[in-house]
BANUTI-75414 format. One record per residue (C-alpha): residue number from 1; residue in one letter; x, y, z. Coordinates in steps of 0.5 Angstrom, whole numbers, plus 500, padded with zeros to 3 digits. Layout:
% residues N
SITE   marro   vexkol    c1    c2    c3
SITE     NUM        A     X     Y     Z
...
% end
This chain:
% residues 287
SITE   marro   vexkol    c1    c2    c3
SITE       1        X   457   359   617
SITE       2        X   450   360   615
SITE       3        X   446   356   609
SITE       4        X   440   360   607
SITE       5        X   435   356   603
SITE       6        X   430   359   599
SITE       7        X   425   354   595
SITE       8        X   422   357   589
SITE       9        X   417   356   584
SITE      10        X   416   360   578
SITE      11        X   419   366   582
SITE      12        X   423   369   576
SITE      13        X   420   376   578
SITE      14        X   423   376   585
SITE      15        X   429   371   586
SITE      16        X   434   376   584
SITE      17        X   432   381   588
SITE      18        X   431   376   594
SITE      19        X   438   373   593
SITE      20        X   441   380   593
SITE      21        X   438   383   599
SITE      22        X   440   376   603
SITE      23        X   447   377   601
SITE      24        X   447   385   602
SITE      25        X   444   383   609
SITE      26        X   449   378   611
SITE      27        X   455   382   608
SITE      28        X   453   388   612
SITE      29        X   454   384   618
SITE      30        X   460   381   616
SITE      31        X   457   374   617
SITE      32        X   461   370   613
SITE      33        X   462   365   610
SITE      34        X   455   363   608
SITE      35        X   452   360   602
SITE      36        X   445   361   598
SITE      37        X   442   355   596
SITE      38        X   436   356   591
SITE      39        X   432   350   590
SITE      40        X   428   350   584
SITE      41        X   422   346   584
SITE      42        X   420   345   577
SITE      43        X   419   352   575
SITE      44        X   417   353   568
SITE      45        X   420   360   567
SITE      46        X   427   362   568
SITE      47        X   428   362   576
SITE      48        X   433   357   576
SITE      49        X   437   360   571
SITE      50        X   437   367   574
SITE      51        X   438   365   581
SITE      52        X   445   361   578
SITE      53        X   447   368   575
SITE      54        X   446   372   581
SITE      55        X   451   367   585
SITE      56        X   446   362   588
SITE      57        X   448   355   589
SITE      58        X   442   352   585
SITE      59        X   439   345   586
SITE      60        X   433   343   580
SITE      61        X   427   339   581
SITE      62        X   425   336   574
SITE      63        X   418   337   576
SITE      64        X   414   340   582
SITE      65        X   414   336   589
SITE      66        X   412   341   594
SITE      67        X   415   346   599
SITE      68        X   417   342   604
SITE      69        X   420   337   600
SITE      70        X   424   343   597
SITE      71        X   426   345   604
SITE      72        X   429   338   606
SITE      73        X   433   337   600
SITE      74        X   436   344   601
SITE      75        X   437   343   608
SITE      76        X   440   336   607
SITE      77        X   445   339   601
SITE      78        X   447   345   605
SITE      79        X   454   346   607
SITE      80        X   453   349   614
SITE      81        X   449   347   620
SITE      82        X   446   354   621
SITE      83        X   440   354   617
SITE      84        X   436   360   615
SITE      85        X   430   359   611
SITE      86        X   426   364   607
SITE      87        X   421   365   601
SITE      88        X   423   367   594
SITE      89        X   417   372   593
SITE      90        X   420   378   597
SITE      91        X   415   378   602
SITE      92        X   420   376   608
SITE      93        X   424   382   611
SITE      94        X   431   378   610
SITE      95        X   434   384   613
SITE      96        X   432   381   620
SITE      97        X   436   375   618
SITE      98        X   442   377   623
SITE      99        X   438   379   629
SITE     100        X   435   372   628
SITE     101        X   441   368   628
SITE     102        X   444   372   634
SITE     103        X   438   370   638
SITE     104        X   439   362   635
SITE     105        X   446   363   637
SITE     106        X   444   365   644
SITE     107        X   441   358   646
SITE     108        X   435   358   642
SITE     109        X   434   351   638
SITE     110        X   429   355   633
SITE     111        X   428   363   632
SITE     112        X   422   365   628
SITE     113        X   420   371   625
SITE     114        X   413   372   627
SITE     115        X   409   376   622
SITE     116        X   406   383   623
SITE     117        X   403   388   619
SITE     118        X   397   389   614
SITE     119        X   400   385   608
SITE     120        X   400   379   613
SITE     121        X   392   379   615
SITE     122        X   390   382   608
SITE     123        X   384   377   607
SITE     124        X   378   376   610
SITE     125        X   378   369   609
SITE     126        X   385   368   611
SITE     127        X   385   371   618
SITE     128        X   379   366   620
SITE     129        X   383   360   617
SITE     130        X   389   362   621
SITE     131        X   386   363   627
SITE     132        X   383   356   627
SITE     133        X   390   353   625
SITE     134        X   393   357   630
SITE     135        X   389   355   636
SITE     136        X   389   348   634
SITE     137        X   396   348   634
SITE     138        X   397   352   641
SITE     139        X   392   347   644
SITE     140        X   396   341   642
SITE     141        X   403   345   644
SITE     142        X   400   347   650
SITE     143        X   403   354   649
SITE     144        X   402   361   645
SITE     145        X   405   361   638
SITE     146        X   405   368   635
SITE     147        X   406   365   628
SITE     148        X   405   357   627
SITE     149        X   407   357   619
SITE     150        X   412   363   618
SITE     151        X   417   361   613
SITE     152        X   423   365   615
SITE     153        X   426   362   621
SITE     154        X   433   360   623
SITE     155        X   435   353   626
SITE     156        X   441   347   626
SITE     157        X   441   343   621
SITE     158        X   443   337   625
SITE     159        X   437   338   630
SITE     160        X   432   339   624
SITE     161        X   434   333   621
SITE     162        X   432   329   627
SITE     163        X   425   330   625
SITE     164        X   425   330   617
SITE     165        X   421   323   617
SITE     166        X   415   327   621
SITE     167        X   415   333   617
SITE     168        X   410   335   612
SITE     169        X   413   335   604
SITE     170        X   408   340   603
SITE     171        X   405   347   605
SITE     172        X   405   345   612
SITE     173        X   412   344   613
SITE     174        X   413   350   617
SITE     175        X   407   348   622
SITE     176        X   409   341   623
SITE     177        X   416   343   624
SITE     178        X   413   348   630
SITE     179        X   410   342   633
SITE     180        X   416   338   632
SITE     181        X   420   342   636
SITE     182        X   415   344   641
SITE     183        X   413   337   643
SITE     184        X   420   335   644
SITE     185        X   422   340   649
SITE     186        X   426   345   644
SITE     187        X   427   352   645
SITE     188        X   423   356   640
SITE     189        X   423   364   640
SITE     190        X   419   369   636
SITE     191        X   421   376   633
SITE     192        X   416   380   631
SITE     193        X   417   383   623
SITE     194        X   413   386   618
SITE     195        X   411   382   613
SITE     196        X   411   385   606
SITE     197        X   407   384   600
SITE     198        X   409   378   595
SITE     199        X   412   379   588
SITE     200        X   408   375   583
SITE     201        X   402   370   584
SITE     202        X   401   366   591
SITE     203        X   402   358   590
SITE     204        X   398   357   596
SITE     205        X   391   354   595
SITE     206        X   387   356   601
SITE     207        X   382   351   602
SITE     208        X   386   345   600
SITE     209        X   392   347   603
SITE     210        X   388   349   610
SITE     211        X   385   342   610
SITE     212        X   391   339   609
SITE     213        X   394   343   614
SITE     214        X   389   341   619
SITE     215        X   389   334   617
SITE     216        X   397   334   619
SITE     217        X   396   338   625
SITE     218        X   391   332   628
SITE     219        X   396   327   626
SITE     220        X   402   330   629
SITE     221        X   398   332   635
SITE     222        X   395   324   635
SITE     223        X   403   322   635
SITE     224        X   406   327   640
SITE     225        X   401   328   645
SITE     226        X   395   323   644
SITE     227        X   392   323   651
SITE     228        X   390   330   650
SITE     229        X   387   329   643
SITE     230        X   383   323   646
SITE     231        X   381   326   652
SITE     232        X   378   332   648
SITE     233        X   374   327   644
SITE     234        X   372   324   651
SITE     235        X   370   330   654
SITE     236        X   366   332   648
SITE     237        X   362   325   648
SITE     238        X   361   326   656
SITE     239        X   358   333   655
SITE     240        X   353   330   649
SITE     241        X   351   324   654
SITE     242        X   349   329   659
SITE     243        X   345   333   655
SITE     244        X   342   327   652
SITE     245        X   340   325   659
SITE     246        X   338   332   661
SITE     247        X   333   332   655
SITE     248        X   331   325   657
SITE     249        X   329   327   664
SITE     250        X   326   333   661
SITE     251        X   322   330   655
SITE     252        X   321   323   659
SITE     253        X   324   320   653
SITE     254        X   327   313   654
SITE     255        X   331   313   647
SITE     256        X   334   320   649
SITE     257        X   336   316   656
SITE     258        X   339   310   652
SITE     259        X   343   315   648
SITE     260        X   346   319   654
SITE     261        X   348   312   657
SITE     262        X   351   310   650
SITE     263        X   355   317   650
SITE     264        X   358   316   657
SITE     265        X   360   309   655
SITE     266        X   363   312   649
SITE     267        X   367   317   652
SITE     268        X   370   312   657
SITE     269        X   372   308   651
SITE     270        X   375   314   647
SITE     271        X   379   315   654
SITE     272        X   381   308   654
SITE     273        X   384   308   647
SITE     274        X   388   315   649
SITE     275        X   391   311   654
SITE     276        X   393   305   649
SITE     277        X   395   310   644
SITE     278        X   400   313   649
SITE     279        X   403   306   651
SITE     280        X   404   305   643
SITE     281        X   408   311   643
SITE     282        X   412   309   648
SITE     283        X   414   303   645
SITE     284        X   415   306   638
SITE     285        X   420   311   642
SITE     286        X   424   306   645
SITE     287        X   431   306   643
% end
């Protein structure tokens, strides 16, 4: 029993093909009963109409509210506990859904399609941004993550709903979900898949959404593992202090020595704030 949730915004050129490919894949592997839920996020074209004609259950928003909000609405409305999310633009190999579901049933809390191929790393601008975001998330989670924001993944609705209050309503939904699962000790598996060129125009605003993602990652890191973030800041302050003191001794400048001492005191203060943040989190998490 599977619910496939597909958020869609002005995807009239791809939505029917995506629905038909999902249905063919699930039928081929006799994975019934299932449902396909399309969340039309205020499209101004025929996305919702075409999805309904193709046999999907369509939920419509009067205006655009964001990728993450769409997924939350679709997941909450799903009739089955096993949730598959994928995009409507034809970029994900939905034929791999049965493989991901099988891994989920093997005991993993979430199974993610890790994207590979030339179409995934097509942009010389996107690649460094993905690298930066990936390493920030990996530092926070303390483990290697092949793909932090893949939009094709399988998980339990009940488990995901536990974290909805801390998951982003925007583009960062999948990134925030990855962090939530890993920072709460859930079992997450990655399966390599080939990423295809999308049909139509991307809805992602590269710089704006990347900045928002970094902001959310830092917020999530501060919530899930505050001491790690504050320790990093304290270490940076201490390194700056030692460099200032070294320069003061070399150049015989009292001002640099005072700056270095201030840096040491600042590093101690930042670390103390980290300990206080841990205490506050324990109080907030207390049932």
